[in-house]
C-alpha positions as CSV (number, residue, x, y, z in Angstrom):
1,M,1.1,31.7,19.4
2,S,0.1,29.2,22.0
3,D,-2.4,26.4,21.4
4,S,-6.0,26.8,22.6
5,P,-7.0,24.5,25.5
6,V,-8.7,21.9,23.3
7,I,-5.7,21.7,20.9
8,A,-3.2,21.5,23.7
9,L,-5.1,18.6,25.3
10,A,-5.6,16.9,21.9
11,K,-1.8,17.1,21.3
12,D,-1.0,15.7,24.7
13,L,-3.4,12.7,24.1
14,I,-2.0,12.1,20.6
15,S,1.6,12.0,21.8
16,R,0.8,8.9,23.9
17,P,1.1,5.8,21.7
18,S,-2.0,4.0,23.0
19,V,-2.3,1.2,20.4
20,T,-5.1,-1.2,21.4
21,P,-5.4,-2.3,24.2
22,E,-2.9,0.2,25.7
23,D,-4.1,3.4,27.3
24,A,-0.5,4.8,27.7
25,G,-1.5,7.3,30.3
26,C,-4.3,9.0,28.4
27,Q,-7.0,8.3,31.0
28,A,-4.7,9.5,33.8
29,L,-4.4,12.8,31.9
30,M,-8.2,13.1,31.7
31,I,-8.7,12.0,35.3
32,E,-6.5,14.9,36.5
33,R,-8.7,17.4,34.7
34,L,-12.0,15.7,35.8
35,Q,-11.0,15.4,39.5
36,A,-10.5,19.2,39.5
37,L,-14.1,19.5,38.4
38,G,-15.5,17.4,41.2
39,F,-15.9,14.1,39.3
40,T,-15.9,10.8,41.1
41,I,-13.3,8.6,39.4
42,E,-13.7,4.9,39.0
43,T,-11.0,2.9,37.0
44,M,-12.2,-0.5,35.9
45,V,-9.5,-2.8,34.6
46,F,-10.8,-6.0,32.9
47,E,-8.0,-8.3,31.7
48,D,-5.8,-6.2,29.4
49,T,-8.2,-3.3,29.1
50,T,-8.3,-0.1,31.2
51,N,-11.7,1.7,31.4
52,L,-12.7,4.9,33.0
53,W,-16.1,5.8,34.6
54,A,-16.1,9.3,35.8
55,R,-19.3,10.9,37.2
56,R,-20.3,14.3,38.6
57,G,-23.7,14.4,40.3
58,N,-26.1,11.7,41.4
59,Q,-29.4,13.0,40.0
60,A,-31.2,12.2,36.8
61,P,-30.9,12.7,33.9
62,L,-27.5,11.1,33.5
63,F,-25.8,12.4,30.4
64,V,-22.7,10.6,29.2
65,F,-19.9,11.3,26.8
66,A,-18.4,8.0,25.6
67,G,-15.2,7.3,23.7
68,H,-11.9,5.5,23.5
69,T,-8.3,6.3,24.1
70,D,-6.9,3.4,22.0
71,V,-5.9,3.8,18.4
72,V,-5.1,1.5,15.5
73,P,-1.4,0.9,14.7
74,S,0.2,3.7,12.7
75,G,1.5,1.6,9.9
76,P,4.8,2.4,8.2
77,A,6.1,5.5,10.0
78,D,8.2,6.5,7.0
79,Q,5.0,7.0,5.0
80,W,3.8,9.7,7.3
81,H,4.5,13.3,6.6
82,T,5.1,13.8,10.3
83,P,5.8,11.2,13.0
84,P,2.4,9.6,13.9
85,F,2.8,10.1,17.7
86,E,4.3,13.6,17.4
87,P,1.2,15.8,17.0
88,T,1.9,18.5,14.4
89,I,-0.2,21.3,12.9
90,V,0.3,21.7,9.2
91,D,-1.8,24.1,7.1
92,G,-4.5,24.3,9.8
93,Y,-4.8,20.5,10.3
94,L,-3.7,18.6,13.4
95,H,-1.8,15.5,12.3
96,G,-1.2,12.4,14.3
97,R,-2.6,8.9,15.0
98,G,-5.9,9.3,16.8
99,A,-6.4,13.0,15.8
100,A,-9.8,12.2,14.3
101,D,-10.5,8.7,15.8
102,M,-10.9,9.8,18.5
103,K,-8.5,11.8,20.7
104,G,-9.7,15.0,19.2
105,S,-13.2,14.2,20.4
106,L,-11.9,13.4,23.9
107,A,-10.2,16.7,24.1
108,C,-13.4,18.5,23.0
109,M,-15.5,16.6,25.6
110,V,-13.2,17.5,28.5
111,V,-12.9,21.2,27.5
112,A,-16.6,21.5,26.8
113,I,-17.4,20.1,30.3
114,E,-14.9,22.4,31.9
115,R,-16.5,25.4,30.3
116,F,-20.0,24.2,31.0
117,I,-19.3,23.7,34.7
118,A,-17.5,27.0,35.0
119,Q,-20.8,28.6,33.9
120,N,-23.1,26.1,35.6
121,P,-21.4,24.8,38.8
122,H,-24.8,23.6,40.2
123,H,-26.2,22.2,37.0
124,N,-29.2,19.8,36.9
125,G,-28.7,16.1,36.5
126,S,-25.3,14.3,36.2
127,I,-22.5,14.3,33.7
128,A,-20.3,11.2,33.2
129,L,-17.6,10.0,30.9
130,L,-17.2,6.3,29.8
131,I,-13.8,5.8,28.3
132,T,-12.2,2.6,27.2
133,S,-8.9,1.4,25.7
134,D,-10.5,-1.4,23.8
135,E,-12.7,0.0,21.0
136,E,-10.5,-0.7,18.1
137,G,-9.7,-4.3,19.2
138,P,-11.8,-7.2,20.3
139,F,-14.2,-5.0,22.2
140,I,-14.6,-7.7,24.9
141,N,-13.2,-6.1,28.0
142,G,-14.1,-2.5,27.2
143,T,-17.4,-0.6,27.1
144,T,-19.6,-3.7,27.2
145,R,-18.1,-4.8,30.6
146,V,-18.4,-1.3,32.0
147,I,-22.1,-1.3,31.0
148,D,-22.6,-4.7,32.6
149,T,-21.1,-3.2,35.8
150,L,-23.4,-0.2,35.7
151,E,-26.4,-2.3,34.9
152,A,-25.7,-4.7,37.8
153,R,-25.9,-1.8,40.3
154,N,-28.8,-0.1,38.4
155,E,-26.9,2.9,37.4
156,K,-28.9,4.0,34.4
157,I,-27.6,6.2,31.5
158,D,-30.3,8.4,30.1
159,M,-28.5,10.0,27.2
160,C,-25.1,9.4,25.6
161,I,-23.0,11.1,22.9
162,V,-20.3,8.8,21.4
163,G,-17.5,10.9,20.0
164,E,-16.9,8.7,16.9
165,P,-16.0,10.6,13.7
166,S,-19.5,10.8,12.3
167,S,-19.0,13.8,10.0
168,T,-18.5,13.5,6.2
169,D,-17.6,16.8,4.6
170,T,-17.9,19.4,7.4
171,I,-18.1,19.1,11.1
172,G,-21.6,18.3,12.3
173,D,-23.1,17.6,8.8
174,I,-23.9,14.0,9.8
175,V,-25.1,12.7,13.2
176,K,-25.4,8.9,13.5
177,N,-28.6,8.3,15.4
178,G,-28.3,4.5,15.1
179,R,-26.3,1.7,13.6
180,R,-27.0,-1.5,11.8
181,G,-26.5,-4.8,13.6
182,S,-23.7,-7.2,12.5
183,I,-23.6,-11.0,12.6
184,T,-21.0,-13.3,11.0
185,G,-21.4,-16.9,10.1
186,D,-18.5,-19.3,9.8
187,L,-19.7,-22.1,7.6
188,I,-18.0,-25.4,6.9
189,V,-19.6,-27.5,4.2
190,K,-18.4,-31.1,4.4
191,G,-17.6,-33.3,1.4
192,I,-15.3,-36.3,0.6
193,Q,-11.8,-35.7,-0.6
194,G,-10.7,-37.6,-3.6
195,H,-8.9,-37.6,-7.0
196,V,-10.4,-35.2,-9.6
197,A,-10.2,-38.0,-12.2
198,Y,-12.5,-40.1,-10.1
199,P,-15.3,-37.7,-9.0
200,H,-17.7,-40.6,-8.4
201,L,-15.5,-41.7,-5.5
202,A,-15.6,-38.2,-3.9
203,N,-18.0,-35.5,-3.0
204,N,-17.0,-31.9,-3.9
205,P,-18.3,-29.6,-1.2
206,I,-17.7,-26.5,-3.4
207,H,-20.1,-27.9,-6.0
208,Q,-22.6,-28.8,-3.3
209,A,-22.5,-25.4,-1.6
210,L,-22.5,-23.0,-4.6
211,P,-26.3,-23.2,-5.3
212,A,-27.0,-22.5,-1.6
213,L,-24.6,-19.6,-1.6
214,T,-26.1,-18.2,-4.7
215,E,-29.5,-18.3,-3.1
216,L,-28.3,-16.6,0.0
217,A,-26.7,-13.9,-2.1
218,A,-29.9,-13.4,-4.1
219,T,-32.3,-13.4,-1.1
220,H,-34.2,-10.2,-0.3
221,W,-33.9,-10.1,3.4
222,D,-36.0,-7.0,4.1
223,N,-36.9,-3.5,2.7
224,G,-35.2,-1.5,5.4
225,N,-37.1,1.4,6.8
226,D,-37.0,5.2,7.1
227,F,-33.7,5.1,8.9
228,F,-32.0,1.9,7.7
229,P,-31.1,0.5,4.3
230,P,-32.2,-3.1,3.5
231,T,-30.2,-5.8,5.2
232,S,-27.1,-6.9,3.3
233,F,-25.4,-10.3,2.9
234,Q,-21.7,-10.4,1.9
235,I,-19.1,-13.1,1.7
236,P,-15.6,-11.8,2.6
237,N,-13.7,-15.0,2.9
238,I,-13.7,-18.5,1.3
239,A,-11.2,-21.3,1.5
240,A,-10.9,-24.9,0.2
241,G,-8.4,-27.3,-1.4
242,T,-4.9,-28.6,-0.8
243,G,-3.3,-26.4,-3.4
244,A,-3.0,-29.4,-5.8
245,S,-4.9,-29.3,-9.1
246,N,-5.8,-33.0,-8.9
247,V,-7.4,-33.2,-5.5
248,I,-11.1,-32.7,-4.7
249,P,-11.3,-30.9,-1.3
250,G,-12.8,-32.5,1.7
251,Q,-14.4,-29.4,3.0
252,F,-15.3,-25.8,1.9
253,E,-15.1,-22.9,4.4
254,I,-17.1,-19.8,3.9
255,Q,-17.4,-16.7,6.0
256,F,-20.3,-14.4,5.5
257,N,-21.6,-11.3,7.2
258,F,-25.0,-9.7,7.6
259,R,-25.4,-5.9,8.3
260,F,-29.1,-5.8,9.4
261,S,-31.7,-3.3,10.2
262,T,-34.3,-3.1,13.0
263,E,-36.6,-5.0,10.6
264,L,-34.8,-8.3,11.5
265,T,-33.4,-10.0,14.6
266,D,-30.4,-12.2,14.7
267,A,-32.8,-15.1,15.4
268,D,-34.7,-14.3,12.1
269,I,-31.4,-14.4,10.2
270,K,-30.2,-17.6,11.7
271,R,-33.5,-19.4,11.1
272,R,-33.7,-18.3,7.4
273,V,-30.0,-19.2,6.7
274,H,-30.4,-22.7,8.2
275,A,-33.6,-23.2,6.2
276,I,-31.8,-22.5,3.0
277,L,-28.8,-24.6,3.8
278,D,-31.0,-27.5,4.9
279,A,-33.2,-27.2,1.7
280,H,-30.0,-27.8,-0.3
281,E,-29.3,-30.9,1.8
282,L,-25.8,-29.8,2.8
283,E,-23.8,-31.5,5.5
284,Y,-22.4,-28.5,7.4
285,D,-21.3,-26.9,10.6
286,L,-22.1,-23.3,11.2
287,K,-20.8,-21.0,14.0
288,W,-22.4,-17.6,14.6
289,T,-20.8,-14.5,16.0
290,L,-23.1,-11.6,16.9
291,S,-21.1,-8.4,17.0
292,G,-24.0,-6.1,17.8
293,H,-27.7,-5.6,17.6
294,P,-29.0,-2.7,15.6
295,F,-30.0,0.4,17.5
296,L,-32.0,3.5,16.7
297,T,-32.6,6.8,18.6
298,D,-35.2,8.3,16.2
299,S,-36.5,11.1,18.5
300,G,-36.4,12.5,22.0
301,T,-34.5,15.0,24.2
302,L,-31.0,14.0,23.0
303,V,-31.7,14.1,19.3
304,D,-33.6,17.4,19.7
305,A,-30.8,19.0,21.6
306,V,-28.1,17.8,19.2
307,V,-29.9,18.9,16.1
308,A,-30.7,22.3,17.7
309,A,-27.1,22.9,18.9
310,I,-25.6,22.0,15.5
311,T,-28.1,24.1,13.7
312,E,-27.3,27.2,15.8
313,I,-23.6,26.8,15.2
314,N,-23.5,25.7,11.6
315,H,-26.7,27.5,10.5
316,T,-27.9,24.3,8.9
317,P,-29.3,21.2,10.4
318,P,-27.4,17.9,10.4
319,Q,-28.5,14.7,8.6
320,L,-29.5,11.8,10.8
321,L,-28.0,8.6,9.3
322,T,-27.3,5.0,10.4
323,T,-24.7,4.2,7.8
324,G,-21.2,2.8,8.5
325,G,-20.0,0.0,10.7
326,T,-20.7,-0.7,14.4
327,S,-19.6,1.3,17.4
328,D,-19.6,1.0,21.1
329,G,-22.9,2.9,21.0
330,R,-24.5,-0.5,20.5
331,F,-23.5,-1.6,24.1
332,I,-24.9,1.6,25.6
333,A,-28.2,1.6,23.6
334,R,-29.1,-1.9,24.8
335,T,-29.7,-0.4,28.2
336,G,-32.5,1.8,26.9
337,A,-30.4,4.9,26.7
338,Q,-30.8,7.5,23.9
339,V,-27.5,7.3,21.9
340,V,-26.1,9.3,19.1
341,E,-22.6,9.7,17.5
342,L,-21.2,13.1,16.9
343,G,-17.5,13.7,16.1
344,P,-15.0,14.9,13.5
345,V,-14.8,14.3,9.8
346,N,-14.0,10.7,9.1
347,A,-12.0,11.2,5.9
348,T,-8.5,10.1,7.3
349,I,-9.4,7.7,10.1
350,H,-7.1,4.6,10.2
351,K,-5.1,6.0,7.4
352,V,-1.5,7.2,7.1
353,N,-1.3,10.9,7.8
354,E,-4.5,10.9,9.9
355,C,-5.5,14.5,10.6
356,V,-8.3,16.8,11.7
357,K,-9.0,20.4,11.0
358,V,-8.0,22.6,14.0
359,A,-11.1,24.8,13.5
360,D,-13.3,21.7,13.5
361,L,-12.1,20.7,17.0
362,E,-12.9,24.2,18.3
363,K,-16.4,24.0,16.7
364,L,-17.0,20.5,18.0
365,T,-16.2,21.7,21.5
366,D,-18.8,24.5,21.1
367,M,-21.3,21.9,19.9
368,Y,-20.7,19.6,22.9
369,Q,-20.9,22.6,25.3
370,Q,-24.2,23.8,23.8
371,I,-25.7,20.4,24.0
372,L,-24.9,20.3,27.7
373,H,-26.6,23.6,28.2
374,K,-29.7,22.4,26.4
375,I,-30.0,19.1,28.3
376,L,-28.8,20.0,31.8
């Protein structure tokens, strides 16, 4: 039995080893399909990253599907049941790197658009796709730079579905209608190196920093809100010392991260952290890296359409959650667009033997198509 259109396209995409920032011809494959539908194609290459902006129509509202063709490395190929870039169906699941994150979603988007346009060749508004090859990597030359380009020419996105694997147990059970912000601090606390037998001639930065770190870890940053859990502070990395047991280190390096809600800004976090460090009279350097602001689409046309479409197909409404890490949705949301994430079950993403249920891709295609009908 031959594959359905969505499975055939998903297989074709998976077979291309597009490890970040490589696209490996995935966008060319999509472009061929989109040009046949009357899309205007714009390839934007920034440094090592290939991005695609494809648009059909020039009227509002502008509805966008966003996603990425790049995937994470496969890891040891001998640990896979089937070769990672040879898409294979086993017991109703499509296996291959990117099957769930997120070449399956890309196939669903294209086929849903094809079906929608076949039924509605003169649809209202505009449809676009924003596709990058740098979502799994540094995210410097991908979606954020495409958004900068669109903003510079005042091309405004009204609504956007990001195809990230949002589902938990069954397709469409979870829709991400926002994400927490993320900011990382790289802190160096300075001391004076010396012999452990002569502590009065040295200044141990670890001893100096620990009370401040304890206070940071114990601080209640906010209460969260109806959509976001309270802001969290975590220390993922620390380093100090020469490796010798008789040397007091000269500096102590600590990396910490905040995942924060819309109750705080990055400026609030910086101010409060510096106040704590200063209160403990530390000598330090602190470098901040903001990965993304929090965003929330709590209501509106997009959320209503997504919830209604999923409810019609699944016969049960989805949950709206903001859990998990960051996504490229943060770059799109800062323009004022309504943004949600709807994609496959995330159980195997980035793992050996990544896979997605074939039936889920068929159902996700139906969901995307139904959303288009409701919005345009």
